[in-house]
N, C-alpha and C positions, 0 to 999 in steps of 0.2 A: 301467577298474573292475577294479577286486582282489576275487577271491572273501574268504571269511574264512580259508581254509588259504593265502592266500597266493600260489595253487599256479597260477592263472588271471589271463591280465591282456589286458584288452581295455580300445580305445580309441575315442573320439568324439569329431569336434569339433563342436558348437553354439554361437550366436551367444548373447550374455548381454543374451536378453530372455527377456518369458514363453514366447513362442513358440519359443525354444530349451531353454530348461527345457522345457515339454512333451514336444519331440521327442527331448531327452537321457530322460526317463522312457519315452516308451512304448519306446526305443530300449533301456534296463534289463529290459524287462517281455520283451521278444525275446527274451532271453538268461538269461529266468528268475529276474527279481531287481524284485519287488513293492517300493515304495515303505514301505511297512512294514519290509520286509527292509533296508535299505541307510543307510546312514551316511555322509553326505557330507561331506568335510573341504575346506575351502574360506581359502583366503588371503586375508583382509581387504586390495583395495585403498580405500583413502580409501571413498568411498560406495558403489562400484561393485558389490561383493559383494552388496549387500543387494535388491537386483531378484534374483539368485538363490535366496536365502536364504528372503526371503518365497515365493517361487513355489513352493518346497518344503513344503510343511503337513506333509504326514502323512509325509517322511523327517526323520529324526533329523540332524541338523547341527550340525558342527562349524569353528571359526575357530581358527585354525593361525599366529602369527608370524610372519611369516616371515624372521628371523631364526633364530627355531626351524627354523624348516623347512631353513633353509640347514646350519645344525647338524647335522642330520639328517644331509641329503643327504653332508654331510664323513664321518659317523659308518661310513655306507655304501657310502667312497671313493669316491663315485660324483663324477668332474671335471667332465664335460660338461655344458652346460646346454638344454635344449631345451622348449617345449611338454611336448613327451610323457614326458619324464624328469620334468620335475615336475611335472606329475600322477601320477606313479609315486609320486614322493618322499612326497606328501603321501596316496595312499592305505595307503604302506607305515604311514607317520606314525600316519595313525589305527588301522590294523592293529593293529601295536604298542604302541602307548601310552593308547589310549582316550582321547580326550583330552575335557574336560567339553563337553557340549550347552549351544548357543548357542541361547539363547530372543529372539526380537525386542522393541524397547523397545516401551512404549505409546507411540500415536499422538502425545499431547500430548506427550513427552519428544524424540519424532522431531524434531516442530514448531518446538521451544524449541532444540534445537540446529542447526538450519536458521537459523531468525533470529541464533542469533549468531555463524556462520558466517558469515552474508548482511553483518551489521552490521563483524565483522571487516575484509569485504574492499574496502566499503563508505571504510573508515578509511585502509586502504589505497590508496585509490584516491585519498580526498585528500588524503593526506601529500605523492602525487606529485605533483600541480597544483598543490599548496602551494610545491613543491622547483621546478616550471618556471615559476610566479611570483615568487619568490628570484630564480631565473637571471634571469629576463627586465631584472631592474631594472638588470644588470651588462651587457645585451650589447644592442644594439637590436635592435627586434623589430616586426614589422606591427602596426598598431593591432589586424586580422583578428586576430591569433595572442592578442594580450593577450586581447581580449574574448573568445576563445571561451576563454580558462584563465578567464578572470573567470566567466563563466556553467556553467563545469563546478565550480568552486569553491561557488557559489551551489547550483548543482543536487544535489552530495554531501551538501551538508551539511545540508539538504532532508531527503533521500533517509535520511538519518541518524538524523536528527530522526523523521522516520516510521515507523523501525524499533525503534527506543527504547520508541515508546511502544508501539507495539505489545508487543515484549514484555514490559513492564512489565504491559499489557495481559492477556495468554498468560498471565502469571506466577498474574493477581488469579483470574483464570474459572476456577483448576483450585487446589483446597484444596489437593491435596499440595504440589505445586508451591511454594505461597506461603507455609506453614507449613514447609516447607525453607528456603524465601529468607528469612524472619524469624530463624531460627536462627543463619541463615549472616552475618544482618548484626546481629546481637547481638556478633558478636567483634571489638572494635575492632584495625582496619587494614583486613575486612572489606568493602572497599565495594559498590557494585551491580556492574562488571565484575567484581571475583574471584568474589562471590558469587553471579552466573548461572556463570560458567564451570564451577566447584563443582557448582553447582546441575544443568549438564547431564552432566557428566560421572557423578554419582549417579544422575543415573535413566535414562541410556542403555547404563549397562554394570553388571553385578554383580560388587560389589565389596563381600565379606565384612569387611574390615579396614582399620583406618587406613594400617598398615604397604605393604598391595595396593594401597592408593590413591596411597601415598606413590611406590612401583615406578612403576605405572601411570604417571606422572605426570612420573618421570625426576626424583626430588630425593632418590633414593637413593646412599649411596655405594659408589663401584666402587674395587676397586684391582687392579691385575698384579703380580704380586709372585711369583718364585720361584729359588730359591736367592741368593743376592747377584749375579748378574748385571739380575736387573731385580729393582725395588723403587721402583716410582712412588708418588708422593702419592694419597690417595685422592681420587677427582671424582667431581661426580654424573654418575649415568648418563644424563642428559641422554634419556632416551627419555620416548616419548607425546607430545602434544602439545605442541607448542613454544610455542605462543600462549599457554596454559595457564600454562603456566612465566614466563612473561614477566610476564603479570599477579602470580604470585605475588611473583614476585621484588619488585614494584613493592611489593605490599602487605607485603610483609616488612621492607623500609626502612623504611616507614609502622610497623611494628611494634615493631621495634626503638627507637622513639620512646613510641610510645600505648598497645604492649599488655604486660601486667604479665610476662606469661608469656613471649613473644616477650623483649621487655629482657630482665630477669634472666637467661633464657638466652643472648643475643648479651654481654652483658659479662662473663658468667662466664667463656665460651670465650677471650674478649678476656684478660683475667687468666690464664689458663691459657696465655697465646701463640700463641694459634690464629691464623692470618691474617685479616683481616676477611671476605677472599671464602668462607674455612671456614666462619666464625660466622656467615654471611650467608647460605650452603646449608643450616647445619642451623636456622635460621631458619626457614627455605622449610618445612623438614622437620616444624619445632614444630607451624607453621601449620596446614600438611595436618592433622596428627594433631588439634588442634581442631577441626577443621570435622567429622572424621567422629564426634570425638567428642559434639559436640552434635544432630549427625543422630543417631547412634545412640542417644545418650540422652534425645533431645527435651528437654532443656534446655539453657536460652539458657545461654550464655557466662556463668561464676564465675570472677570474678578473681581470688580467693583460694582453688580450686579446687588442693590440692596446688604450692604453691608452693616448689618444689623446684629451679626452672629447666628 
């Protein structure tokens, strides 16, 4: 805990449970800080931060990107790293920069995200079992092993079907999700997987511009240049969720053939001498902008709108 003047610093270790959060609030109150006076700065770690964040209804909460926290620590000339020091860095970050407040996504949006995450996990498990099945054909294996693999494959395929049905039903049951899904699917190259992935991102995060969405998904170019000694080619930042980016990559490939805007941009960049990799990265970014555009304007995709590539 750091006072607003940053002149008093206290630490308390609690477990990441609802009871632990209540113990922390009681400790803060003991030191004269009531919930309404607190501004909690958290570093998101997967989904583990959500329990603490949602257990602080009367406390202002902000989430700080781990990379930004590390850079801020370097700016403070802090070289060591431990839990106490990390908490101090986050407190100083909040005291100095006053980051935007975090608000939990609606329950149905978080449930959609959970369903998509589960489908992704099951798909990865299925791919592993299929690889084991393929390897077993090139090496003698016990019948029990072959049978176990076959049962696992059948089970995972059925589980994926159930999850996909649940995803479709969940979207149909919530008008805001259904309307946005229809808008996204109106874009050529945006199929169910890419559309649902973008849908989950937009409904679980506060994103107010196409540029912010592209930056979050890691499809903006970054360049390292300094004088004549450092001048690397611009590359995608590849920040944010890699699975969504992989889905966008496949969608962009389809878009270079079937989406008028994506195809025009891709061909124009190739004619300008850009590599296929760079042109495809730009196509991914354009696709993200199209997704944000239909959601913001509440109008389905228009093939002839501003056809300038």
